[in-house]
Backbone as ProteinMPNN parsed JSONL, in Angstrom:
{"seq_chain_A": "XXXXXXXXXXXXXXXXXXXXXXXXXXXXXXXXXXXXXXXXXXXXXXXXXXXXXXXXXXXXXXXXXXXXXXXXXXXXXXXXXXXXXXXXXXXXXXXXXXXXXXXXXXXXXXXXXXXXXXXXXXXXXXXXXXXXXXXXXXXXXXXXXXXXXXXXXXXXXXXXXXXXXXXXXXXXXXXXXXXXXXXXXXXXXXXXXXXXXXXXXXXXXXXXXXXXXXXXXXXXXXXXXXX", "coords_chain_A": {"N_chain_A": [[125.081, 187.153, 35.021], [123.125, 188.256, 36.584], [120.942, 187.992, 34.946], [120.538, 185.37, 34.999], [119.783, 184.674, 37.725], [117.377, 186.076, 37.736], [115.873, 184.717, 35.909], [115.914, 182.147, 37.393], [114.474, 182.882, 39.659], [111.923, 183.511, 38.431], [111.132, 181.097, 37.354], [110.654, 179.858, 39.937], [108.865, 181.221, 40.895], [106.841, 180.608, 39.07], [106.531, 177.923, 39.412], [105.468, 177.763, 41.918], [103.014, 179.205, 41.582], [101.65, 177.26, 40.298], [101.204, 175.202, 42.119], [98.69, 175.629, 43.689], [96.796, 175.227, 41.745], [97.441, 172.545, 40.885], [96.619, 171.226, 43.185], [94.07, 171.67, 43.327], [93.234, 170.052, 41.144], [93.867, 167.489, 42.039], [91.892, 167.057, 43.786], [89.956, 166.182, 42.197], [86.952, 165.08, 40.252], [83.674, 164.483, 41.651], [81.861, 161.494, 42.789], [79.242, 160.708, 40.54], [75.664, 160.34, 40.573], [72.107, 159.481, 39.933], [70.354, 162.52, 40.317], [72.376, 164.096, 41.113], [74.108, 167.247, 40.445], [75.839, 170.015, 38.724], [79.01, 171.29, 37.694], [80.799, 169.016, 37.385], [79.228, 167.022, 36.311], [78.538, 168.15, 33.888], [80.852, 168.004, 32.57], [81.022, 165.132, 32.382], [78.736, 164.824, 30.673], [79.479, 166.199, 28.293], [81.555, 164.603, 27.517], [80.402, 162.074, 27.135], [78.427, 162.757, 25.261], [80.161, 163.547, 23.196], [81.006, 161.047, 22.404], [78.835, 159.781, 21.472], [76.949, 158.853, 23.164], [75.262, 160.371, 24.633], [72.588, 162.409, 24.436], [71.153, 164.714, 25.288], [70.454, 167.846, 26.835], [73.461, 169.886, 27.708], [73.385, 170.417, 30.741], [74.248, 169.953, 33.326], [72.75, 168.437, 35.012], [72.115, 165.398, 36.502], [69.793, 163.313, 35.209], [67.252, 161.404, 33.819], [68.14, 161.036, 30.874], [70.718, 161.221, 31.195], [71.263, 158.969, 33.04], [70.801, 156.798, 31.262], [72.679, 157.144, 29.254], [75.079, 156.928, 30.726], [74.749, 154.288, 31.727], [74.76, 152.857, 29.348], [77.302, 153.317, 28.15], [78.7, 152.35, 30.255], [78.239, 149.437, 29.902], [79.012, 149.073, 27.442], [81.706, 149.341, 27.612], [82.681, 147.365, 29.39], [82.363, 147.784, 31.921], [81.35, 147.973, 35.559], [77.734, 147.898, 35.628], [76.017, 150.253, 36.971], [75.236, 152.859, 36.961], [76.481, 154.794, 38.252], [78.738, 157.209, 38.03], [81.79, 156.742, 38.989], [85.258, 156.177, 40.161], [86.221, 154.21, 38.145], [84.481, 154.632, 35.967], [84.906, 157.291, 35.505], [87.615, 157.174, 34.741], [87.567, 155.649, 32.237], [86.199, 157.346, 30.767], [88.227, 158.995, 30.187], [89.155, 160.687, 32.21], [91.268, 160.446, 34.109], [92.283, 159.316, 37.499], [90.546, 160.558, 38.739], [87.163, 161.007, 40.717], [87.058, 160.631, 43.407], [85.954, 162.266, 45.43], [83.077, 163.048, 47.502], [79.64, 163.046, 46.597], [76.806, 164.997, 46.925], [73.237, 164.3, 46.357], [70.96, 166.552, 44.613], [68.141, 168.705, 44.402], [67.605, 169.024, 41.732], [66.567, 167.61, 39.67], [63.994, 166.768, 37.263], [60.309, 166.601, 37.688], [59.658, 164.381, 36.197], [61.875, 162.845, 36.074], [62.03, 162.15, 38.585], [59.905, 160.609, 39.037], [60.549, 158.452, 37.413], [62.7, 157.438, 38.684], [61.672, 156.691, 41.278], [59.67, 154.877, 40.583], [61.483, 152.832, 39.598], [62.526, 151.863, 42.075], [60.198, 151.037, 43.268], [59.304, 149.137, 41.567], [61.581, 147.193, 41.826], [61.338, 146.512, 44.594], [58.873, 145.841, 45.021], [57.518, 144.488, 43.172], [55.24, 142.343, 41.839], [53.824, 142.537, 44.199], [50.55, 143.528, 45.788], [48.45, 146.282, 44.339], [48.078, 148.175, 46.099], [49.966, 147.778, 47.934], [52.363, 148.53, 46.322], [51.963, 151.048, 46.009], [52.055, 151.826, 48.588], [54.914, 151.314, 49.248], [56.256, 153.071, 47.654], [55.184, 155.488, 48.911], [56.491, 155.457, 51.404], [58.993, 155.921, 50.713], [58.715, 158.714, 49.968], [57.685, 159.773, 52.33], [60.149, 159.524, 53.686], [61.775, 161.581, 52.647], [60.564, 163.848, 53.463], [61.042, 163.678, 56.184], [63.03, 165.06, 58.694], [64.996, 163.147, 59.721], [66.246, 162.037, 57.458], [67.727, 162.118, 54.352], [67.051, 165.086, 52.102], [66.095, 164.848, 49.568], [64.682, 163.078, 46.959], [66.597, 161.109, 45.345], [68.48, 161.232, 47.323], [67.476, 159.916, 49.662], [67.013, 157.348, 48.611], [69.584, 156.526, 47.637], [70.851, 156.551, 49.813], [73.2, 154.952, 51.911], [73.195, 151.396, 52.226], [70.264, 151.615, 52.434], [68.092, 150.533, 50.848], [67.746, 147.359, 49.523], [67.625, 146.827, 46.769], [69.123, 148.874, 45.382], [71.606, 148.048, 46.362], [71.769, 145.383, 45.193], [71.591, 146.055, 42.572], [69.132, 145.69, 41.172], [67.743, 147.961, 40.98], [68.226, 149.212, 38.815], [66.965, 147.958, 36.528], [64.252, 148.097, 34.219], [61.157, 149.587, 35.281], [58.126, 147.982, 35.956], [54.806, 148.534, 34.645], [52.613, 148.895, 36.401], [53.949, 149.575, 38.607], [55.155, 152.118, 37.815], [52.67, 153.582, 37.805], [52.01, 153.341, 40.361], [53.956, 154.73, 41.597], [53.435, 157.459, 40.704], [50.953, 157.648, 41.805], [51.653, 157.803, 44.593], [53.099, 160.169, 44.302], [51.26, 161.971, 43.807], [49.982, 161.989, 46.254], [48.607, 159.874, 47.658], [48.81, 157.736, 50.226], [48.77, 154.888, 51.447], [50.174, 153.563, 53.536], [49.869, 154.823, 55.884], [51.623, 156.772, 56.77], [54.201, 155.511, 57.148], [57.666, 154.905, 57.698], [59.296, 152.901, 57.282], [59.588, 149.662, 55.848], [59.235, 146.126, 55.273], [59.896, 142.806, 54.625], [58.768, 140.122, 56.45], [59.488, 137.444, 55.718], [62.03, 137.357, 55.204], [65.414, 137.888, 56.006], [66.008, 139.948, 58.313], [67.218, 143.097, 60.036], [67.166, 142.746, 63.59], [66.549, 145.07, 64.999], [64.575, 146.484, 63.394], [61.946, 145.61, 64.227], [61.449, 146.904, 66.296], [60.195, 148.981, 65.708], [57.284, 150.923, 65.65], [54.559, 149.22, 64.372], [52.331, 149.713, 61.648], [50.704, 148.783, 59.515], [50.097, 146.044, 57.496], [50.491, 144.917, 54.276], [50.003, 142.985, 51.735], [52.94, 140.931, 51.331], [54.571, 142.712, 52.831], [55.36, 144.568, 55.872], [54.615, 147.527, 57.445], [55.994, 150.361, 59.078], [56.461, 153.05, 61.66]], "CA_chain_A": [[124.678, 186.443, 36.256], [122.022, 188.631, 37.073], [119.825, 187.467, 34.079], [120.297, 183.874, 35.407], [119.222, 184.807, 38.907], [116.129, 186.655, 37.577], [115.274, 183.561, 35.442], [115.754, 181.284, 38.363], [113.34, 183.525, 40.469], [110.842, 183.542, 37.78], [110.825, 179.825, 37.408], [110.345, 179.391, 41.017], [107.317, 181.864, 40.962], [105.755, 180.042, 38.025], [106.112, 176.683, 39.93], [104.668, 178.037, 43.195], [101.887, 179.606, 41.161], [100.8, 176.118, 39.667], [100.867, 174.5, 43.159], [97.25, 175.555, 43.955], [95.996, 174.312, 40.488], [97.53, 171.001, 41.197], [96.022, 170.758, 44.508], [92.562, 171.63, 42.922], [92.998, 168.983, 40.3], [94.029, 166.359, 42.779], [90.517, 166.835, 44.443], [89.155, 165.274, 41.203], [85.416, 164.89, 40.141], [82.871, 163.639, 42.622], [80.944, 160.387, 42.262], [77.874, 161.091, 40.199], [74.554, 159.469, 40.309], [70.766, 160.287, 39.843], [70.032, 163.503, 41.105], [73.648, 164.883, 40.99], [74.205, 168.156, 39.412], [76.964, 170.863, 38.717], [80.18, 171.209, 36.795], [81.19, 167.682, 37.013], [78.017, 166.268, 35.445], [78.428, 168.73, 32.474], [82.044, 167.43, 32.171], [80.56, 163.848, 31.96], [77.669, 164.857, 29.572], [80.107, 166.57, 27.252], [82.358, 163.279, 27.11], [79.254, 160.987, 26.64], [77.705, 163.419, 24.109], [81.105, 163.421, 22.127], [81.124, 159.883, 21.797], [77.561, 159.454, 20.821], [76.122, 158.13, 24.136], [74.26, 161.243, 25.418], [71.878, 163.189, 23.436], [70.432, 165.586, 26.004], [71.284, 169.172, 26.961], [74.641, 170.016, 28.612], [72.807, 171.297, 31.607], [74.892, 169.676, 34.577], [71.507, 167.812, 35.835], [71.91, 163.827, 36.201], [68.391, 162.784, 34.992], [66.827, 160.03, 33.026], [68.8, 160.732, 29.972], [72.211, 160.803, 31.755], [71.358, 157.735, 33.387], [70.699, 155.943, 30.135], [73.892, 157.292, 28.538], [76.147, 156.234, 31.54], [74.8, 152.693, 31.71], [75.007, 152.254, 28.081], [78.775, 153.518, 28.198], [79.36, 151.155, 31.168], [77.849, 148.262, 29.342], [80.006, 148.78, 26.181], [83.168, 149.376, 28.043], [83.078, 146.296, 30.341], [82.243, 148.291, 33.578], [79.938, 147.62, 36.288], [76.614, 148.789, 34.962], [75.456, 150.657, 38.101], [74.637, 154.21, 36.872], [77.364, 155.68, 38.903], [80.23, 157.744, 37.431], [82.83, 156.663, 39.865], [86.478, 156.175, 39.566], [86.345, 153.492, 36.982], [83.897, 155.18, 34.828], [85.684, 158.589, 35.231], [88.797, 156.727, 33.934], [87.031, 155.212, 31.084], [85.776, 158.627, 30.111], [89.562, 159.789, 30.057], [89.576, 161.55, 33.578], [92.259, 159.719, 35.053], [92.833, 159.829, 38.943], [89.374, 161.406, 39.262], [86.264, 160.221, 41.459], [87.598, 160.308, 44.949], [85.179, 163.068, 46.223], [81.677, 162.595, 47.575], [78.649, 164.048, 45.889], [75.495, 165.022, 47.325], [72.266, 164.635, 45.589], [70.356, 167.83, 44.699], [66.846, 168.594, 43.926], [67.776, 169.668, 40.443], [66.132, 166.665, 38.552], [62.477, 167.183, 36.97], [59.481, 165.686, 38.168], [59.547, 163.13, 35.473], [63.05, 162.17, 36.385], [61.655, 161.644, 40.079], [58.9, 159.495, 38.645], [60.921, 157.102, 36.817], [63.607, 156.782, 39.685], [60.745, 156.234, 42.313], [59.102, 153.81, 39.958], [62.385, 151.707, 39.573], [62.744, 151.496, 43.344], [58.857, 150.316, 43.589], [59.299, 147.637, 40.857], [62.48, 146.32, 42.364], [61.164, 146.24, 45.935], [57.576, 145.426, 45.321], [56.908, 144.069, 41.933], [54.433, 141.082, 42.448], [52.755, 142.895, 45.441], [49.323, 144.246, 45.514], [48.633, 147.48, 43.797], [47.96, 149.21, 47.215], [51.204, 147.514, 48.468], [53.208, 149.15, 45.474], [51.976, 152.619, 46.344], [52.651, 152.155, 50.107], [56.371, 151.252, 49.204], [56.406, 154.524, 47.217], [54.816, 156.606, 49.941], [57.477, 155.346, 52.563], [60.366, 156.563, 50.437], [58.526, 160.137, 49.972], [57.8, 160.107, 53.651], [61.525, 159.79, 54.436], [62.219, 162.715, 51.867], [59.981, 164.855, 54.17], [61.399, 163.662, 57.673], [64.29, 165.485, 58.925], [66.063, 162.258, 60.016], [66.45, 161.381, 56.248], [68.1, 163.157, 53.151], [65.752, 165.77, 51.844], [65.863, 164.652, 48.336], [64.413, 161.566, 46.708], [67.818, 160.481, 45.289], [69.41, 161.077, 48.71], [66.921, 158.754, 50.366], [67.134, 156.032, 47.738], [71.004, 156.172, 47.508], [71.484, 156.462, 51.282], [73.917, 153.699, 52.12], [72.343, 150.307, 52.673], [68.863, 151.811, 52.785], [67.568, 149.724, 50.107], [68.407, 146.172, 48.887], [67.439, 146.898, 45.31], [70.17, 149.631, 45.253], [72.907, 147.235, 46.637], [72.151, 144.344, 44.405], [71.568, 146.418, 41.436], [67.781, 145.46, 40.396], [66.848, 149.242, 40.588], [68.388, 149.749, 37.198], [66.08, 147.391, 35.506], [63.15, 148.979, 33.671], [59.96, 149.218, 36.128], [56.828, 147.47, 35.663], [53.839, 149.634, 34.271], [51.911, 149.004, 37.511], [54.779, 150.364, 39.533], [55.056, 153.303, 37.389], [51.488, 154.062, 38.153], [51.885, 153.342, 41.837], [54.805, 156.033, 42.004], [52.659, 158.473, 40.301], [49.748, 157.897, 42.778], [52.203, 158.288, 45.768], [53.62, 161.507, 44.123], [49.977, 162.679, 44.09], [49.464, 162.217, 47.645], [48.013, 158.704, 48.177], [49.671, 157.101, 51.301], [48.307, 153.7, 52.067], [51.23, 152.952, 54.404], [49.548, 155.565, 57.02], [52.787, 157.717, 57.114], [55.207, 154.677, 57.563], [59.058, 155.322, 57.257], [59.926, 151.661, 57.085], [58.751, 148.514, 55.239], [60.205, 144.963, 55.351], [59.16, 141.392, 54.434], [59.184, 139.346, 57.554], [59.885, 136.177, 55.493], [63.607, 137.561, 54.773], [66.525, 138.098, 57.076], [66.228, 141.595, 58.673], [68.077, 143.526, 61.46], [66.305, 142.858, 64.883], [66.039, 146.644, 65.269], [63.529, 147.014, 62.727], [60.835, 144.981, 64.844], [61.339, 147.759, 67.432], [59.532, 150.227, 65.101], [55.902, 150.579, 65.943], [53.896, 148.752, 63.252], [51.139, 150.543, 61.416], [49.885, 147.812, 58.955], [50.667, 144.919, 56.604], [49.889, 144.978, 52.849], [50.652, 141.944, 50.943], [54.053, 140.635, 52.048], [55.422, 143.804, 53.522], [55.002, 145.326, 57.159], [54.874, 149.059, 57.455], [56.158, 150.961, 60.652], [57.122, 154.262, 61.701]], "C_chain_A": [[123.321, 186.786, 36.821], [120.834, 188.158, 36.276], [119.449, 186.057, 34.721], [119.499, 183.821, 36.713], [117.848, 185.083, 38.75], [115.252, 185.497, 36.756], [114.925, 182.537, 36.322], [114.5, 181.711, 39.188], [111.896, 183.355, 39.806], [110.241, 181.985, 37.547], [110.321, 179.21, 38.604], [108.978, 180.152, 41.473], [106.416, 181.228, 40.23], [105.227, 178.689, 38.848], [105.272, 176.848, 41.189], [103.236, 178.442, 42.768], [101.002, 178.371, 40.722], [100.499, 175.295, 40.803], [99.256, 174.398, 43.482], [96.406, 174.912, 43.033], [96.138, 173.001, 40.66], [96.8, 170.42, 42.17], [94.532, 170.699, 44.235], [92.352, 170.536, 41.902], [93.055, 167.718, 41.099], [92.551, 165.976, 43.439], [89.6, 165.807, 43.476], [87.589, 165.687, 41.184], [84.885, 164.155, 41.414], [82.354, 162.353, 41.975], [79.729, 161.001, 41.843], [76.823, 160.1, 39.979], [73.291, 160.296, 40.129], [70.479, 161.252, 40.894], [71.224, 164.525, 41.371], [73.598, 166.133, 40.238], [75.366, 169.27, 39.879], [77.916, 170.664, 37.629], [80.643, 169.955, 36.395], [80.328, 166.886, 36.258], [78.008, 166.98, 34.024], [79.692, 168.27, 31.776], [81.868, 165.953, 31.406], [79.616, 163.806, 30.797], [78.438, 165.39, 28.282], [81.025, 165.305, 26.615], [81.511, 162.285, 26.561], [78.756, 161.628, 25.298], [78.841, 163.254, 22.884], [81.345, 162.095, 21.639], [79.995, 159.006, 21.431], [76.745, 158.826, 21.705], [74.991, 158.97, 24.53], [73.819, 162.234, 24.471], [71.151, 164.394, 24.069], [71.133, 167.052, 26.157], [72.549, 168.937, 27.853], [74.149, 170.847, 29.917], [73.256, 171.199, 33.115], [73.69, 169.18, 35.519], [71.897, 166.178, 35.514], [70.512, 163.49, 36.238], [68.322, 161.354, 34.312], [67.949, 159.87, 31.767], [70.476, 160.473, 30.167], [72.2, 159.497, 32.081], [71.594, 156.639, 32.419], [72.03, 156.0, 29.498], [75.027, 156.621, 29.443], [75.887, 154.825, 31.567], [74.941, 152.127, 30.473], [76.672, 152.358, 27.988], [79.325, 152.522, 29.047], [79.216, 149.807, 30.624], [78.858, 147.964, 28.364], [81.311, 148.646, 26.557], [83.459, 148.392, 29.151], [83.127, 146.692, 31.754], [81.237, 147.838, 34.272], [78.854, 148.421, 35.906], [75.76, 149.17, 36.34], [74.953, 151.927, 38.109], [75.48, 155.181, 37.418], [78.651, 156.193, 38.347], [81.233, 157.85, 38.531], [84.115, 156.616, 39.289], [86.784, 155.402, 38.109], [85.753, 154.191, 35.813], [84.475, 156.579, 34.519], [87.01, 158.08, 34.353], [88.57, 156.347, 32.563], [86.766, 156.375, 30.308], [87.195, 159.543, 29.807], [89.719, 160.824, 31.254], [90.083, 160.696, 34.502], [92.403, 160.203, 36.422], [91.516, 160.638, 39.589], [88.309, 160.311, 40.092], [86.411, 159.941, 42.836], [86.494, 161.199, 45.87], [83.717, 162.536, 46.442], [80.841, 163.572, 47.129], [77.183, 163.712, 46.706], [74.441, 165.276, 46.518], [71.625, 166.013, 45.7], [68.906, 167.699, 44.202], [66.514, 169.119, 42.538], [66.943, 168.969, 39.35], [64.588, 167.106, 38.494], [61.665, 166.146, 37.751], [59.38, 164.142, 37.52], [60.839, 162.115, 35.843], [62.627, 161.285, 37.856], [60.778, 160.532, 39.913], [59.52, 158.153, 38.173], [61.94, 156.403, 37.871], [62.516, 156.168, 40.927], [60.117, 154.895, 41.772], [60.083, 152.557, 39.812], [62.558, 151.006, 40.769], [61.378, 150.578, 43.754], [58.864, 148.865, 42.859], [60.231, 146.698, 41.521], [62.287, 145.779, 43.816], [59.792, 145.391, 46.202], [56.904, 145.004, 44.127], [56.219, 142.765, 42.34], [53.434, 141.453, 43.545], [51.514, 143.363, 44.909], [49.514, 145.819, 45.269], [48.807, 148.448, 45.013], [49.525, 149.02, 47.918], [52.54, 148.378, 47.798], [53.131, 150.746, 45.955], [52.468, 153.014, 47.65], [54.29, 152.224, 50.032], [56.857, 152.814, 48.511], [56.405, 155.66, 48.117], [55.974, 156.565, 50.923], [58.648, 156.227, 52.113], [59.944, 158.151, 50.548], [58.394, 160.496, 51.304], [58.969, 160.326, 54.139], [62.055, 161.218, 53.749], [61.672, 163.862, 52.848], [60.326, 164.912, 55.771], [62.799, 164.144, 57.613], [65.395, 164.552, 59.262], [66.642, 161.735, 58.611], [67.017, 162.512, 55.324], [66.773, 163.898, 52.771], [65.608, 165.723, 50.399], [65.575, 163.22, 48.172], [65.707, 160.832, 46.187], [68.581, 160.3, 46.499], [68.715, 160.078, 49.409], [67.049, 157.449, 49.792], [68.568, 155.513, 47.796], [71.518, 156.058, 48.858], [72.019, 155.046, 51.348], [73.236, 152.633, 52.863], [71.032, 150.657, 52.934], [67.838, 150.847, 52.059], [68.185, 148.434, 49.209], [68.608, 146.311, 47.303], [68.783, 147.923, 44.764], [71.557, 148.759, 45.192], [72.978, 146.153, 45.707], [71.862, 144.665, 42.995], [70.099, 146.318, 40.7], [67.25, 146.678, 40.126], [67.09, 149.755, 39.112], [67.669, 148.833, 36.039], [64.918, 148.23, 35.162], [61.689, 148.631, 34.459], [58.748, 148.707, 35.33], [55.946, 148.645, 35.423], [53.16, 149.772, 35.869], [52.603, 149.845, 38.539], [55.052, 151.847, 39.106], [53.777, 154.013, 37.972], [51.43, 154.242, 39.629], [52.844, 154.57, 42.214], [54.151, 157.043, 41.781], [51.579, 158.786, 41.239], [50.399, 158.385, 44.095], [52.641, 159.82, 45.451], [52.423, 162.432, 44.3], [49.291, 162.829, 45.419], [48.894, 161.015, 48.288], [49.192, 158.03, 48.899], [48.85, 155.89, 52.108], [48.949, 152.998, 53.295], [50.799, 153.763, 55.888], [50.76, 156.419, 57.473], [53.96, 156.914, 57.657], [56.49, 155.2, 57.002], [59.791, 154.17, 56.981], [59.018, 150.546, 56.387], [59.773, 147.302, 55.245], [59.239, 143.777, 55.148], [59.71, 140.559, 55.462], [59.677, 137.992, 57.115], [61.521, 136.273, 55.033], [64.143, 137.979, 55.947], [66.367, 139.653, 57.335], [66.83, 141.815, 59.915], [66.778, 143.337, 62.517], [65.792, 144.107, 65.296], [64.819, 146.932, 64.82], [62.301, 146.474, 63.498], [60.621, 145.834, 66.018], [60.497, 148.82, 66.978], [58.022, 149.945, 65.45], [55.245, 150.341, 64.481], [52.576, 149.496, 63.041], [49.977, 149.377, 60.635], [50.747, 146.806, 58.109], [49.989, 144.984, 55.178], [50.703, 143.956, 52.117], [51.772, 141.316, 51.746], [54.989, 141.596, 52.912], [54.717, 144.533, 54.666], [55.602, 146.567, 56.975], [54.964, 149.5, 58.749], [56.629, 152.403, 60.391], [58.555, 154.026, 62.381]], "O_chain_A": [[122.545, 185.999, 37.364], [119.777, 187.932, 36.866], [118.293, 185.684, 34.92], [118.598, 182.989, 36.817], [117.047, 184.486, 39.469], [114.042, 185.399, 36.961], [113.833, 181.982, 36.207], [113.578, 180.914, 39.359], [110.886, 183.113, 40.466], [109.033, 181.751, 37.567], [109.64, 178.188, 38.525], [108.182, 179.692, 42.292], [105.24, 181.202, 40.593], [104.05, 178.357, 38.986], [104.396, 176.018, 41.428], [102.294, 178.091, 43.478], [99.774, 178.442, 40.773], [99.516, 174.571, 40.646], [98.652, 173.327, 43.528], [95.467, 174.182, 43.349], [95.162, 172.252, 40.62], [96.368, 169.27, 42.091], [93.808, 169.863, 44.774], [91.206, 170.093, 41.826], [92.236, 166.85, 40.796], [92.149, 164.82, 43.573], [88.809, 164.939, 43.844], [87.095, 166.487, 41.978], [85.561, 163.371, 42.08], [82.418, 162.18, 40.758], [79.135, 161.762, 42.607], [77.028, 159.109, 39.277], [73.298, 161.527, 40.151], [70.369, 160.975, 42.088], [71.005, 165.658, 41.801], [72.919, 166.039, 39.216], [75.746, 169.419, 41.04], [77.639, 169.911, 36.695], [80.893, 169.728, 35.211], [80.821, 166.026, 35.529], [77.49, 166.397, 33.071], [79.694, 168.135, 30.552], [82.323, 165.625, 30.311], [79.66, 162.869, 29.999], [78.004, 164.999, 27.198], [81.148, 165.112, 25.405], [81.864, 161.661, 25.561], [78.718, 160.924, 24.29], [78.491, 162.887, 21.762], [81.856, 161.946, 20.529], [80.085, 157.812, 21.145], [75.788, 158.208, 21.237], [73.885, 158.479, 24.753], [74.618, 162.847, 23.763], [70.512, 165.096, 23.284], [72.22, 167.321, 25.647], [72.661, 167.967, 28.602], [74.602, 171.984, 30.049], [72.885, 171.981, 33.991], [73.681, 169.513, 36.705], [71.961, 165.787, 34.348], [70.004, 163.372, 37.353], [69.164, 160.457, 34.312], [68.568, 158.816, 31.621], [71.229, 159.763, 29.499], [73.018, 158.758, 31.534], [72.386, 155.718, 32.621], [72.547, 154.927, 29.185], [75.825, 155.836, 28.929], [76.868, 154.096, 31.422], [75.237, 150.934, 30.409], [77.258, 151.308, 27.724], [80.305, 151.865, 28.696], [80.106, 149.002, 30.896], [79.49, 146.908, 28.332], [82.067, 147.906, 25.928], [84.464, 148.582, 29.836], [83.77, 146.104, 32.624], [80.262, 147.323, 33.723], [79.017, 149.64, 35.847], [74.887, 148.394, 36.73], [74.27, 152.286, 39.068], [75.299, 156.364, 37.131], [79.605, 155.42, 38.265], [81.52, 158.958, 38.984], [84.271, 156.93, 38.109], [87.428, 155.886, 37.178], [86.4, 154.349, 34.778], [84.512, 156.98, 33.356], [87.316, 158.672, 33.318], [89.379, 156.721, 31.714], [87.133, 156.372, 29.133], [87.156, 160.644, 29.258], [90.478, 161.781, 31.101], [89.502, 160.268, 35.5], [92.63, 161.399, 36.603], [91.5, 161.203, 40.683], [88.508, 159.097, 40.139], [85.841, 158.977, 43.346], [86.22, 160.783, 46.996], [83.217, 161.708, 45.68], [81.12, 164.769, 47.191], [76.656, 162.637, 46.992], [74.457, 166.335, 45.891], [71.712, 166.624, 46.765], [68.526, 166.67, 43.644], [65.411, 169.56, 42.215], [66.637, 169.541, 38.304], [64.015, 167.67, 39.426], [62.106, 165.14, 38.307], [59.122, 163.086, 38.098], [60.779, 160.886, 35.879], [62.865, 160.103, 38.101], [60.904, 159.539, 40.63], [59.107, 157.031, 38.468], [62.064, 155.183, 37.98], [62.778, 155.061, 41.396], [60.073, 153.905, 42.502], [59.637, 151.412, 39.882], [62.723, 149.786, 40.768], [61.477, 149.566, 44.449], [58.548, 147.784, 43.356], [59.867, 145.555, 41.797], [62.912, 144.804, 44.232], [59.562, 144.599, 47.116], [55.685, 145.166, 44.068], [56.744, 142.132, 43.257], [52.407, 140.812, 43.771], [51.381, 143.59, 43.707], [50.4, 146.507, 45.776], [49.581, 149.403, 44.948], [50.156, 149.98, 48.361], [53.489, 148.797, 48.461], [54.1, 151.464, 46.203], [53.069, 154.05, 47.934], [54.903, 153.078, 50.673], [57.769, 153.501, 48.97], [57.249, 156.554, 48.182], [56.44, 157.65, 51.273], [59.201, 157.058, 52.833], [60.718, 158.889, 51.157], [58.951, 161.547, 51.619], [59.093, 161.211, 54.986], [62.782, 161.925, 54.447], [62.416, 164.831, 53.001], [60.025, 165.853, 56.506], [63.617, 163.799, 56.76], [66.568, 164.915, 59.169], [67.583, 160.947, 58.704], [66.776, 163.698, 55.549], [65.651, 163.469, 53.039], [64.934, 166.638, 49.926], [65.994, 162.32, 48.9], [65.854, 159.745, 46.746], [69.269, 159.296, 46.682], [69.465, 159.207, 49.849], [67.193, 156.472, 50.527], [68.814, 154.318, 47.966], [72.59, 155.484, 49.047], [71.385, 154.088, 50.907], [72.743, 152.843, 53.971], [70.509, 149.937, 53.784], [66.846, 150.431, 52.658], [69.012, 148.605, 48.314], [69.625, 145.94, 46.716], [69.356, 147.618, 43.718], [72.373, 148.759, 44.271], [74.101, 145.843, 45.31], [71.853, 143.744, 42.178], [69.976, 146.905, 39.625], [66.405, 146.78, 39.237], [66.366, 150.486, 38.436], [67.833, 149.023, 34.834], [64.655, 149.137, 35.952], [61.142, 147.543, 34.28], [58.503, 149.048, 34.173], [56.256, 149.72, 35.936], [53.278, 150.857, 36.438], [52.013, 150.675, 39.231], [55.163, 152.718, 39.968], [53.946, 155.046, 38.618], [50.85, 155.215, 40.111], [52.49, 155.346, 43.102], [54.16, 157.818, 42.737], [51.261, 159.947, 41.497], [49.833, 159.281, 44.722], [52.522, 160.65, 46.352], [52.538, 163.522, 44.859], [48.327, 163.55, 45.676], [48.677, 161.098, 49.496], [50.284, 157.795, 48.381], [48.392, 156.03, 53.241], [48.423, 152.086, 53.932], [51.326, 153.388, 56.935], [50.791, 156.734, 58.662], [54.692, 157.425, 58.505], [56.484, 155.863, 55.964], [60.898, 154.303, 56.459], [57.79, 150.626, 56.422], [60.989, 147.493, 55.223], [58.045, 143.785, 55.445], [60.903, 140.257, 55.474], [60.263, 137.314, 57.958], [62.117, 135.302, 54.567], [63.44, 138.406, 56.863], [66.644, 140.465, 56.453], [66.974, 140.938, 60.767], [65.633, 143.718, 62.274], [64.716, 144.218, 65.882], [63.986, 147.51, 65.518], [61.371, 147.239, 63.245], [59.673, 145.569, 66.757], [60.052, 149.597, 67.823], [57.613, 148.786, 65.516], [55.387, 151.153, 63.567], [51.841, 149.85, 63.962], [48.821, 149.153, 60.994], [51.977, 146.834, 58.105], [48.766, 145.126, 55.167], [51.913, 144.075, 51.925], [51.516, 141.161, 52.941], [55.975, 141.225, 53.549], [53.618, 145.057, 54.483], [56.724, 146.781, 56.515], [54.136, 149.126, 59.579], [57.048, 152.869, 59.331], [59.331, 154.97, 62.528]]}, "name": "protein", "num_of_chains": 1, "seq": "XXXXXXXXXXXXXXXXXXXXXXXXXXXXXXXXXXXXXXXXXXXXXXXXXXXXXXXXXXXXXXXXXXXXXXXXXXXXXXXXXXXXXXXXXXXXXXXXXXXXXXXXXXXXXXXXXXXXXXXXXXXXXXXXXXXXXXXXXXXXXXXXXXXXXXXXXXXXXXXXXXXXXXXXXXXXXXXXXXXXXXXXXXXXXXXXXXXXXXXXXXXXXXXXXXXXXXXXXXXXXXXXXXX"}
């Protein structure tokens, strides 16, 4: 009888010890996107590398190579090709029930990663605009990074909810045009034709009436730039 009681107590102890672990597992991996970093990125990198999608370092940094691997994996597995490792992509990677937590971007990506991401936004938002206008769009994004009212990383500004139409409609994931890449580089080097603007919009498109309350600085091509 004594042995049965002892065994029962041991089983209860073991089950109790497992509860915190199960709670931690339930929290799952965060949604990952360009600029994310940490242990969950390493998990995704290992999964993608094992299946031949990712050939970069297992460094826990979501940069250019990781983006290419994620989008290729999504394309080949019938997923939404958005570059975000969310619940569906985690599940396809074999991490079921994950992807429920929020992830903040970090400053861990390299300058070349920043250039590529910035060029994609410029291309999606200002392809066909005058070169000066393309640089100005890039400068607006960088001005937001430096402004305390916005996220303090490039990825944070770009992926901020409803900040850029190109993120919402997916055109950011198209390869950038060459002039847009040069424009992004010029903006990163300090050229700001926008005059310190924090906003830009095309008046021919439907925009929030609030945006017209911002002090307008200049207009370049089809875009109005304002503070």
